[in-house]
N, CA, C and O atoms as a GROMACS GRO file, in nm:
protein
  500
    1UNK      N    1   0.245  -0.250   3.176
    1UNK     CA    2   0.156  -0.261   3.056
    1UNK      C    3  -0.009  -0.291   3.102
    1UNK      O    4  -0.042  -0.368   3.192
    2UNK      N    5  -0.084  -0.226   3.034
    2UNK     CA    6  -0.200  -0.281   3.068
    2UNK      C    7  -0.246  -0.400   2.958
    2UNK      O    8  -0.197  -0.420   2.847
    3UNK      N    9  -0.358  -0.472   3.024
    3UNK     CA   10  -0.399  -0.593   2.946
    3UNK      C   11  -0.547  -0.558   2.903
    3UNK      O   12  -0.609  -0.495   2.989
    4UNK      N   13  -0.607  -0.584   2.799
    4UNK     CA   14  -0.728  -0.575   2.718
    4UNK      C   15  -0.793  -0.663   2.674
    4UNK      O   16  -0.737  -0.737   2.594
    5UNK      N   17  -0.926  -0.687   2.708
    5UNK     CA   18  -1.007  -0.808   2.669
    5UNK      C   19  -1.124  -0.772   2.609
    5UNK      O   20  -1.218  -0.733   2.677
    6UNK      N   21  -1.133  -0.781   2.453
    6UNK     CA   22  -1.263  -0.757   2.385
    6UNK      C   23  -1.317  -0.890   2.315
    6UNK      O   24  -1.245  -0.987   2.293
    7UNK      N   25  -1.431  -0.883   2.289
    7UNK     CA   26  -1.513  -0.971   2.240
    7UNK      C   27  -1.519  -0.932   2.079
    7UNK      O   28  -1.578  -0.828   2.045
    8UNK      N   29  -1.469  -1.001   2.000
    8UNK     CA   30  -1.477  -0.999   1.842
    8UNK      C   31  -1.554  -1.103   1.775
    8UNK      O   32  -1.586  -1.202   1.843
    9UNK      N   33  -1.589  -1.096   1.652
    9UNK     CA   34  -1.660  -1.205   1.583
    9UNK      C   35  -1.511  -1.297   1.560
    9UNK      O   36  -1.394  -1.261   1.558
   10UNK      N   37  -1.582  -1.441   1.541
   10UNK     CA   38  -1.459  -1.559   1.526
   10UNK      C   39  -1.384  -1.513   1.360
   10UNK      O   40  -1.270  -1.552   1.336
   11UNK      N   41  -1.438  -1.455   1.289
   11UNK     CA   42  -1.395  -1.431   1.132
   11UNK      C   43  -1.284  -1.299   1.158
   11UNK      O   44  -1.184  -1.294   1.086
   12UNK      N   45  -1.304  -1.212   1.245
   12UNK     CA   46  -1.215  -1.109   1.264
   12UNK      C   47  -1.119  -1.164   1.340
   12UNK      O   48  -1.007  -1.138   1.293
   13UNK      N   49  -1.116  -1.226   1.433
   13UNK     CA   50  -1.033  -1.310   1.497
   13UNK      C   51  -0.933  -1.349   1.424
   13UNK      O   52  -0.820  -1.302   1.428
   14UNK      N   53  -0.984  -1.467   1.329
   14UNK     CA   54  -0.893  -1.516   1.225
   14UNK      C   55  -0.829  -1.441   1.168
   14UNK      O   56  -0.710  -1.471   1.160
   15UNK      N   57  -0.865  -1.328   1.112
   15UNK     CA   58  -0.794  -1.240   1.036
   15UNK      C   59  -0.686  -1.164   1.116
   15UNK      O   60  -0.570  -1.146   1.078
   16UNK      N   61  -0.734  -1.126   1.223
   16UNK     CA   62  -0.632  -1.063   1.284
   16UNK      C   63  -0.494  -1.163   1.375
   16UNK      O   64  -0.395  -1.114   1.429
   17UNK      N   65  -0.522  -1.270   1.368
   17UNK     CA   66  -0.418  -1.360   1.429
   17UNK      C   67  -0.278  -1.344   1.366
   17UNK      O   68  -0.180  -1.343   1.441
   18UNK      N   69  -0.265  -1.333   1.234
   18UNK     CA   70  -0.135  -1.289   1.195
   18UNK      C   71  -0.088  -1.206   1.222
   18UNK      O   72   0.034  -1.208   1.231
   19UNK      N   73  -0.165  -1.085   1.250
   19UNK     CA   74  -0.128  -0.942   1.300
   19UNK      C   75  -0.107  -0.942   1.459
   19UNK      O   76  -0.092  -0.832   1.513
   20UNK      N   77  -0.106  -1.053   1.533
   20UNK     CA   78  -0.128  -1.023   1.679
   20UNK      C   79  -0.011  -0.947   1.730
   20UNK      O   80  -0.037  -0.861   1.814
   21UNK      N   81   0.117  -0.963   1.695
   21UNK     CA   82   0.237  -0.913   1.734
   21UNK      C   83   0.224  -0.762   1.720
   21UNK      O   84   0.274  -0.687   1.804
   22UNK      N   85   0.151  -0.713   1.606
   22UNK     CA   86   0.121  -0.580   1.564
   22UNK      C   87   0.015  -0.499   1.624
   22UNK      O   88   0.018  -0.378   1.599
   23UNK      N   89  -0.079  -0.543   1.700
   23UNK     CA   90  -0.198  -0.512   1.746
   23UNK      C   91  -0.189  -0.351   1.805
   23UNK      O   92  -0.261  -0.255   1.776
   24UNK      N   93  -0.062  -0.360   1.910
   24UNK     CA   94  -0.070  -0.215   1.984
   24UNK      C   95  -0.051  -0.130   1.905
   24UNK      O   96  -0.108  -0.022   1.918
   25UNK      N   97   0.053  -0.160   1.774
   25UNK     CA   98   0.074  -0.054   1.687
   25UNK      C   99  -0.036   0.004   1.586
   25UNK      O  100  -0.044   0.120   1.545
   26UNK      N  101  -0.122  -0.110   1.554
   26UNK     CA  102  -0.221  -0.084   1.465
   26UNK      C  103  -0.322  -0.015   1.552
   26UNK      O  104  -0.399   0.060   1.492
   27UNK      N  105  -0.336  -0.026   1.678
   27UNK     CA  106  -0.438   0.029   1.747
   27UNK      C  107  -0.389   0.196   1.751
   27UNK      O  108  -0.477   0.280   1.736
   28UNK      N  109  -0.254   0.239   1.771
   28UNK     CA  110  -0.239   0.352   1.786
   28UNK      C  111  -0.226   0.424   1.657
   28UNK      O  112  -0.221   0.547   1.652
   29UNK      N  113  -0.221   0.336   1.540
   29UNK     CA  114  -0.245   0.409   1.405
   29UNK      C  115  -0.404   0.438   1.388
   29UNK      O  116  -0.452   0.528   1.319
   30UNK      N  117  -0.464   0.359   1.452
   30UNK     CA  118  -0.616   0.383   1.430
   30UNK      C  119  -0.647   0.503   1.519
   30UNK      O  120  -0.718   0.591   1.471
   31UNK      N  121  -0.604   0.515   1.636
   31UNK     CA  122  -0.629   0.621   1.722
   31UNK      C  123  -0.576   0.764   1.624
   31UNK      O  124  -0.644   0.867   1.623
   32UNK      N  125  -0.464   0.753   1.557
   32UNK     CA  126  -0.412   0.867   1.530
   32UNK      C  127  -0.502   0.895   1.411
   32UNK      O  128  -0.524   1.015   1.393
   33UNK      N  129  -0.560   0.807   1.324
   33UNK     CA  130  -0.666   0.856   1.212
   33UNK      C  131  -0.781   0.900   1.262
   33UNK      O  132  -0.840   0.991   1.202
   34UNK      N  133  -0.826   0.853   1.361
   34UNK     CA  134  -0.958   0.868   1.427
   34UNK      C  135  -0.940   0.996   1.485
   34UNK      O  136  -1.049   1.050   1.500
   35UNK      N  137  -0.827   1.079   1.529
   35UNK     CA  138  -0.803   1.210   1.601
   35UNK      C  139  -0.797   1.313   1.499
   35UNK      O  140  -0.805   1.427   1.544
   36UNK      N  141  -0.783   1.297   1.345
   36UNK     CA  142  -0.765   1.378   1.263
   36UNK      C  143  -0.908   1.472   1.246
   36UNK      O  144  -1.020   1.421   1.251
   37UNK      N  145  -0.886   1.597   1.228
   37UNK     CA  146  -1.015   1.673   1.208
   37UNK      C  147  -1.089   1.619   1.078
   37UNK      O  148  -1.041   1.577   0.973
   38UNK      N  149  -1.196   1.633   1.112
   38UNK     CA  150  -1.320   1.555   1.034
   38UNK      C  151  -1.322   1.671   0.878
   38UNK      O  152  -1.327   1.632   0.761
   39UNK      N  153  -1.319   1.788   0.917
   39UNK     CA  154  -1.359   1.893   0.807
   39UNK      C  155  -1.228   1.934   0.760
   39UNK      O  156  -1.234   2.027   0.679
   40UNK      N  157  -1.105   1.889   0.790
   40UNK     CA  158  -0.976   1.939   0.748
   40UNK      C  159  -0.987   1.938   0.578
   40UNK      O  160  -1.054   1.858   0.512
   41UNK      N  161  -0.906   2.042   0.529
   41UNK     CA  162  -0.874   2.057   0.382
   41UNK      C  163  -0.732   1.967   0.364
   41UNK      O  164  -0.634   1.977   0.437
   42UNK      N  165  -0.746   1.891   0.264
   42UNK     CA  166  -0.627   1.824   0.216
   42UNK      C  167  -0.545   1.904   0.140
   42UNK      O  168  -0.589   1.984   0.058
   43UNK      N  169  -0.417   1.887   0.165
   43UNK     CA  170  -0.332   1.979   0.113
   43UNK      C  171  -0.259   1.901   0.007
   43UNK      O  172  -0.222   1.787   0.036
   44UNK      N  173  -0.233   1.952  -0.120
   44UNK     CA  174  -0.192   1.890  -0.228
   44UNK      C  175  -0.034   1.920  -0.226
   44UNK      O  176  -0.005   2.039  -0.239
   45UNK      N  177   0.067   1.833  -0.213
   45UNK     CA  178   0.199   1.834  -0.179
   45UNK      C  179   0.280   1.829  -0.330
   45UNK      O  180   0.241   1.746  -0.412
   46UNK      N  181   0.377   1.905  -0.360
   46UNK     CA  182   0.455   1.877  -0.475
   46UNK      C  183   0.599   1.788  -0.443
   46UNK      O  184   0.671   1.736  -0.528
   47UNK      N  185   0.620   1.788  -0.287
   47UNK     CA  186   0.731   1.748  -0.247
   47UNK      C  187   0.724   1.591  -0.283
   47UNK      O  188   0.624   1.529  -0.248
   48UNK      N  189   0.817   1.533  -0.344
   48UNK     CA  190   0.806   1.409  -0.397
   48UNK      C  191   0.905   1.282  -0.296
   48UNK      O  192   0.908   1.160  -0.313
   49UNK      N  193   0.976   1.363  -0.192
   49UNK     CA  194   1.084   1.293  -0.107
   49UNK      C  195   1.015   1.168  -0.025
   49UNK      O  196   1.073   1.065   0.011
   50UNK      N  197   0.856   1.209  -0.002
   50UNK     CA  198   0.800   1.082   0.090
   50UNK      C  199   0.724   0.980   0.000
   50UNK      O  200   0.675   0.879   0.051
   51UNK      N  201   0.712   1.007  -0.147
   51UNK     CA  202   0.652   0.909  -0.219
   51UNK      C  203   0.747   0.796  -0.266
   51UNK      O  204   0.856   0.820  -0.318
   52UNK      N  205   0.705   0.683  -0.246
   52UNK     CA  206   0.793   0.559  -0.259
   52UNK      C  207   0.810   0.565  -0.418
   52UNK      O  208   0.730   0.608  -0.500
   53UNK      N  209   0.948   0.504  -0.439
   53UNK     CA  210   1.015   0.511  -0.582
   53UNK      C  211   0.912   0.443  -0.678
   53UNK      O  212   0.886   0.495  -0.787
   54UNK      N  213   0.856   0.334  -0.642
   54UNK     CA  214   0.769   0.288  -0.742
   54UNK      C  215   0.652   0.351  -0.776
   54UNK      O  216   0.600   0.338  -0.887
   55UNK      N  217   0.611   0.411  -0.695
   55UNK     CA  218   0.490   0.529  -0.728
   55UNK      C  219   0.536   0.615  -0.839
   55UNK      O  220   0.481   0.621  -0.949
   56UNK      N  221   0.648   0.685  -0.801
   56UNK     CA  222   0.711   0.755  -0.892
   56UNK      C  223   0.737   0.709  -1.040
   56UNK      O  224   0.721   0.776  -1.142
   57UNK      N  225   0.780   0.580  -1.026
   57UNK     CA  226   0.838   0.521  -1.151
   57UNK      C  227   0.684   0.491  -1.252
   57UNK      O  228   0.669   0.505  -1.373
   58UNK      N  229   0.602   0.454  -1.163
   58UNK     CA  230   0.470   0.431  -1.247
   58UNK      C  231   0.427   0.570  -1.317
   58UNK      O  232   0.398   0.583  -1.436
   59UNK      N  233   0.428   0.673  -1.218
   59UNK     CA  234   0.392   0.813  -1.267
   59UNK      C  235   0.443   0.847  -1.390
   59UNK      O  236   0.370   0.879  -1.484
   60UNK      N  237   0.580   0.843  -1.398
   60UNK     CA  238   0.678   0.867  -1.512
   60UNK      C  239   0.655   0.784  -1.624
   60UNK      O  240   0.685   0.822  -1.738
   61UNK      N  241   0.591   0.641  -1.593
   61UNK     CA  242   0.544   0.583  -1.714
   61UNK      C  243   0.416   0.631  -1.797
   61UNK      O  244   0.387   0.642  -1.916
   62UNK      N  245   0.360   0.653  -1.683
   62UNK     CA  246   0.208   0.711  -1.724
   62UNK      C  247   0.200   0.860  -1.808
   62UNK      O  248   0.125   0.879  -1.904
   63UNK      N  249   0.275   0.939  -1.764
   63UNK     CA  250   0.312   1.081  -1.786
   63UNK      C  251   0.358   1.096  -1.942
   63UNK      O  252   0.360   1.204  -2.002
   64UNK      N  253   0.402   0.953  -2.004
   64UNK     CA  254   0.480   0.925  -2.129
   64UNK      C  255   0.339   0.921  -2.216
   64UNK      O  256   0.350   0.954  -2.334
   65UNK      N  257   0.213   0.885  -2.170
   65UNK     CA  258   0.112   0.869  -2.263
   65UNK      C  259   0.146   0.722  -2.337
   65UNK      O  260   0.180   0.721  -2.455
   66UNK      N  261   0.134   0.598  -2.258
   66UNK     CA  262   0.179   0.475  -2.331
   66UNK      C  263   0.073   0.434  -2.425
   66UNK      O  264  -0.040   0.480  -2.409
   67UNK      N  265   0.098   0.355  -2.518
   67UNK     CA  266   0.028   0.305  -2.598
   67UNK      C  267  -0.046   0.194  -2.527
   67UNK      O  268   0.005   0.153  -2.422
   68UNK      N  269  -0.164   0.136  -2.570
   68UNK     CA  270  -0.211   0.023  -2.498
   68UNK      C  271  -0.117  -0.098  -2.508
   68UNK      O  272  -0.121  -0.178  -2.414
   69UNK      N  273  -0.046  -0.118  -2.593
   69UNK     CA  274   0.048  -0.221  -2.580
   69UNK      C  275   0.156  -0.209  -2.503
   69UNK      O  276   0.217  -0.306  -2.458
   70UNK      N  277   0.188  -0.088  -2.481
   70UNK     CA  278   0.320  -0.068  -2.385
   70UNK      C  279   0.249  -0.052  -2.242
   70UNK      O  280   0.322  -0.050  -2.144
   71UNK      N  281   0.131  -0.041  -2.228
   71UNK     CA  282   0.061  -0.051  -2.079
   71UNK      C  283   0.045  -0.198  -2.055
   71UNK      O  284   0.063  -0.234  -1.939
   72UNK      N  285   0.016  -0.290  -2.141
   72UNK     CA  286  -0.009  -0.438  -2.129
   72UNK      C  287   0.147  -0.484  -2.115
   72UNK      O  288   0.159  -0.589  -2.052
   73UNK      N  289   0.251  -0.435  -2.155
   73UNK     CA  290   0.373  -0.496  -2.140
   73UNK      C  291   0.463  -0.435  -2.006
   73UNK      O  292   0.568  -0.487  -1.967
   74UNK      N  293   0.407  -0.328  -1.950
   74UNK     CA  294   0.447  -0.270  -1.826
   74UNK      C  295   0.483  -0.342  -1.740
   74UNK      O  296   0.394  -0.417  -1.700
   75UNK      N  297   0.612  -0.359  -1.676
   75UNK     CA  298   0.634  -0.417  -1.540
   75UNK      C  299   0.717  -0.321  -1.476
   75UNK      O  300   0.792  -0.250  -1.543
   76UNK      N  301   0.709  -0.311  -1.320
   76UNK     CA  302   0.798  -0.220  -1.258
   76UNK      C  303   0.944  -0.261  -1.290
   76UNK      O  304   0.964  -0.361  -1.360
   77UNK      N  305   1.038  -0.191  -1.245
   77UNK     CA  306   1.189  -0.215  -1.253
   77UNK      C  307   1.221  -0.338  -1.145
   77UNK      O  308   1.149  -0.365  -1.050
   78UNK      N  309   1.332  -0.401  -1.176
   78UNK     CA  310   1.376  -0.493  -1.098
   78UNK      C  311   1.392  -0.447  -0.950
   78UNK      O  312   1.359  -0.513  -0.852
   79UNK      N  313   1.450  -0.321  -0.950
   79UNK     CA  314   1.467  -0.253  -0.814
   79UNK      C  315   1.326  -0.254  -0.737
   79UNK      O  316   1.321  -0.288  -0.619
   80UNK      N  317   1.237  -0.225  -0.793
   80UNK     CA  318   1.111  -0.212  -0.740
   80UNK      C  319   1.044  -0.345  -0.697
   80UNK      O  320   0.974  -0.354  -0.595
   81UNK      N  321   1.067  -0.443  -0.776
   81UNK     CA  322   1.044  -0.588  -0.774
   81UNK      C  323   1.109  -0.651  -0.624
   81UNK      O  324   1.048  -0.719  -0.541
   82UNK      N  325   1.228  -0.613  -0.619
   82UNK     CA  326   1.316  -0.653  -0.501
   82UNK      C  327   1.258  -0.574  -0.378
   82UNK      O  328   1.228  -0.643  -0.281
   83UNK      N  329   1.243  -0.468  -0.374
   83UNK     CA  330   1.173  -0.398  -0.267
   83UNK      C  331   1.049  -0.444  -0.223
   83UNK      O  332   1.026  -0.440  -0.102
   84UNK      N  333   0.962  -0.488  -0.303
   84UNK     CA  334   0.837  -0.560  -0.296
   84UNK      C  335   0.866  -0.678  -0.209
   84UNK      O  336   0.807  -0.707  -0.104
   85UNK      N  337   0.972  -0.749  -0.271
   85UNK     CA  338   0.980  -0.881  -0.194
   85UNK      C  339   1.044  -0.856  -0.047
   85UNK      O  340   1.011  -0.928   0.048
   86UNK      N  341   1.116  -0.773  -0.038
   86UNK     CA  342   1.162  -0.712   0.107
   86UNK      C  343   1.058  -0.693   0.192
   86UNK      O  344   1.057  -0.739   0.306
   87UNK      N  345   0.960  -0.618   0.137
   87UNK     CA  346   0.848  -0.568   0.205
   87UNK      C  347   0.742  -0.681   0.257
   87UNK      O  348   0.679  -0.678   0.363
   88UNK      N  349   0.738  -0.795   0.141
   88UNK     CA  350   0.637  -0.897   0.172
   88UNK      C  351   0.686  -0.974   0.282
   88UNK      O  352   0.614  -1.016   0.372
   89UNK      N  353   0.851  -0.997   0.268
   89UNK     CA  354   0.903  -1.085   0.371
   89UNK      C  355   0.912  -1.041   0.523
   89UNK      O  356   0.932  -1.118   0.617
   90UNK      N  357   0.890  -0.888   0.531
   90UNK     CA  358   0.870  -0.835   0.659
   90UNK      C  359   0.752  -0.832   0.706
   90UNK      O  360   0.728  -0.812   0.825
   91UNK      N  361   0.658  -0.854   0.609
   91UNK     CA  362   0.504  -0.857   0.640
   91UNK      C  363   0.473  -1.012   0.692
   91UNK      O  364   0.382  -1.034   0.772
   92UNK      N  365   0.546  -1.100   0.646
   92UNK     CA  366   0.504  -1.214   0.674
   92UNK      C  367   0.576  -1.252   0.822
   92UNK      O  368   0.528  -1.321   0.912
   93UNK      N  369   0.702  -1.187   0.816
   93UNK     CA  370   0.753  -1.206   0.997
   93UNK      C  371   0.693  -1.099   1.075
   93UNK      O  372   0.731  -1.084   1.191
   94UNK      N  373   0.617  -1.035   1.033
   94UNK     CA  374   0.548  -0.920   1.142
   94UNK      C  375   0.657  -0.836   1.181
   94UNK      O  376   0.684  -0.822   1.300
   95UNK      N  377   0.726  -0.775   1.085
   95UNK     CA  378   0.845  -0.685   1.127
   95UNK      C  379   0.834  -0.558   1.058
   95UNK      O  380   0.935  -0.489   1.071
   96UNK      N  381   0.740  -0.507   0.988
   96UNK     CA  382   0.693  -0.405   0.927
   96UNK      C  383   0.693  -0.294   0.978
   96UNK      O  384   0.596  -0.295   1.053
   97UNK      N  385   0.751  -0.179   0.986
   97UNK     CA  386   0.722  -0.053   1.052
   97UNK      C  387   0.615   0.003   0.983
   97UNK      O  388   0.578  -0.047   0.876
   98UNK      N  389   0.557   0.107   1.032
   98UNK     CA  390   0.420   0.167   0.981
   98UNK      C  391   0.465   0.247   0.860
   98UNK      O  392   0.374   0.261   0.778
   99UNK      N  393   0.576   0.301   0.828
   99UNK     CA  394   0.622   0.355   0.719
   99UNK      C  395   0.632   0.242   0.609
   99UNK      O  396   0.586   0.270   0.498
  100UNK      N  397   0.694   0.106   0.631
  100UNK     CA  398   0.696   0.034   0.549
  100UNK      C  399   0.542  -0.051   0.520
  100UNK      O  400   0.516  -0.106   0.413
  101UNK      N  401   0.462  -0.049   0.624
  101UNK     CA  402   0.338  -0.097   0.570
  101UNK      C  403   0.260   0.004   0.468
  101UNK      O  404   0.194  -0.040   0.374
  102UNK      N  405   0.273   0.135   0.493
  102UNK     CA  406   0.212   0.243   0.404
  102UNK      C  407   0.309   0.200   0.280
  102UNK      O  408   0.247   0.172   0.177
  103UNK      N  409   0.428   0.192   0.274
  103UNK     CA  410   0.475   0.161   0.136
  103UNK      C  411   0.419   0.031   0.065
  103UNK      O  412   0.405   0.022  -0.057
  104UNK      N  413   0.390  -0.064   0.155
  104UNK     CA  414   0.359  -0.192   0.096
  104UNK      C  415   0.186  -0.159   0.035
  104UNK      O  416   0.148  -0.205  -0.072
  105UNK      N  417   0.114  -0.090   0.106
  105UNK     CA  418  -0.009  -0.043   0.059
  105UNK      C  419   0.009   0.026  -0.058
  105UNK      O  420  -0.066  -0.004  -0.150
  106UNK      N  421   0.100   0.120  -0.078
  106UNK     CA  422   0.138   0.194  -0.221
  106UNK      C  423   0.145   0.092  -0.321
  106UNK      O  424   0.068   0.113  -0.415
  107UNK      N  425   0.214  -0.011  -0.329
  107UNK     CA  426   0.258  -0.131  -0.384
  107UNK      C  427   0.104  -0.196  -0.441
  107UNK      O  428   0.074  -0.196  -0.560
  108UNK      N  429   0.030  -0.240  -0.351
  108UNK     CA  430  -0.115  -0.297  -0.351
  108UNK      C  431  -0.199  -0.208  -0.422
  108UNK      O  432  -0.286  -0.256  -0.494
  109UNK      N  433  -0.186  -0.089  -0.412
  109UNK     CA  434  -0.288   0.005  -0.497
  109UNK      C  435  -0.252   0.030  -0.648
  109UNK      O  436  -0.330   0.034  -0.743
  110UNK      N  437  -0.081   0.051  -0.647
  110UNK     CA  438  -0.060   0.040  -0.781
  110UNK      C  439  -0.078  -0.087  -0.843
  110UNK      O  440  -0.112  -0.070  -0.960
  111UNK      N  441  -0.069  -0.197  -0.814
  111UNK     CA  442  -0.081  -0.327  -0.879
  111UNK      C  443  -0.239  -0.329  -0.913
  111UNK      O  444  -0.270  -0.358  -1.028
  112UNK      N  445  -0.341  -0.301  -0.820
  112UNK     CA  446  -0.471  -0.316  -0.878
  112UNK      C  447  -0.496  -0.200  -0.986
  112UNK      O  448  -0.565  -0.226  -1.084
  113UNK      N  449  -0.446  -0.084  -0.968
  113UNK     CA  450  -0.452   0.008  -1.070
  113UNK      C  451  -0.396  -0.003  -1.201
  113UNK      O  452  -0.440   0.062  -1.296
  114UNK      N  453  -0.298  -0.085  -1.211
  114UNK     CA  454  -0.220  -0.136  -1.332
  114UNK      C  455  -0.303  -0.258  -1.399
  114UNK      O  456  -0.304  -0.273  -1.521
  115UNK      N  457  -0.372  -0.344  -1.309
  115UNK     CA  458  -0.441  -0.443  -1.368
  115UNK      C  459  -0.566  -0.402  -1.432
  115UNK      O  460  -0.608  -0.455  -1.535
  116UNK      N  461  -0.637  -0.292  -1.358
  116UNK     CA  462  -0.741  -0.225  -1.442
  116UNK      C  463  -0.720  -0.163  -1.560
  116UNK      O  464  -0.808  -0.163  -1.645
  117UNK      N  465  -0.580  -0.091  -1.583
  117UNK     CA  466  -0.559  -0.018  -1.682
  117UNK      C  467  -0.508  -0.151  -1.803
  117UNK      O  468  -0.536  -0.139  -1.923
  118UNK      N  469  -0.462  -0.226  -1.769
  118UNK     CA  470  -0.407  -0.342  -1.868
  118UNK      C  471  -0.548  -0.412  -1.916
  118UNK      O  472  -0.564  -0.435  -2.036
  119UNK      N  473  -0.629  -0.437  -1.838
  119UNK     CA  474  -0.777  -0.499  -1.900
  119UNK      C  475  -0.801  -0.422  -1.974
  119UNK      O  476  -0.838  -0.468  -2.082
  120UNK      N  477  -0.795  -0.268  -1.960
  120UNK     CA  478  -0.881  -0.167  -2.035
  120UNK      C  479  -0.807  -0.169  -2.187
  120UNK      O  480  -0.867  -0.167  -2.295
  121UNK      N  481  -0.676  -0.174  -2.170
  121UNK     CA  482  -0.597  -0.152  -2.295
  121UNK      C  483  -0.631  -0.301  -2.362
  121UNK      O  484  -0.656  -0.297  -2.483
  122UNK      N  485  -0.634  -0.415  -2.306
  122UNK     CA  486  -0.661  -0.521  -2.375
  122UNK      C  487  -0.814  -0.509  -2.452
  122UNK      O  488  -0.842  -0.567  -2.556
  123UNK      N  489  -0.885  -0.439  -2.391
  123UNK     CA  490  -1.023  -0.408  -2.464
  123UNK      C  491  -1.019  -0.346  -2.590
  123UNK      O  492  -1.090  -0.372  -2.687
  124UNK      N  493  -0.921  -0.251  -2.580
  124UNK     CA  494  -0.896  -0.154  -2.699
  124UNK      C  495  -0.832  -0.226  -2.811
  124UNK      O  496  -0.861  -0.198  -2.927
  125UNK      N  497  -0.746  -0.320  -2.780
  125UNK     CA  498  -0.682  -0.402  -2.892
  125UNK      C  499  -0.753  -0.467  -2.990
  125UNK      O  500  -0.693  -0.531  -3.077
   0.00000   0.00000   0.00000
């Protein structure tokens, strides 16, 4: 295995420290992303087998056209909360697979979206 030495800002070094065991995997992911064709057309897929269950759960909730009160009260299922806990624990121990990392990213994005939805719903009350 080759060794690579690079100079990076101290702030970046601090942020990368918890991920140091995953740096080779993350570099591979970066290279995969960088090699994607720049002008490729995104394909919309209707296959839901690769969509995390929590994403489908939130979509099912939103498709019912919830009231502002229902949005404010919304929480993901206990199963989704348990899965999030598992992913966070694996993240802390730096044992997440790339697929699990993508799933954790979905949780983060959904949480952000729900915070924004709840804030807007509160304004309507």
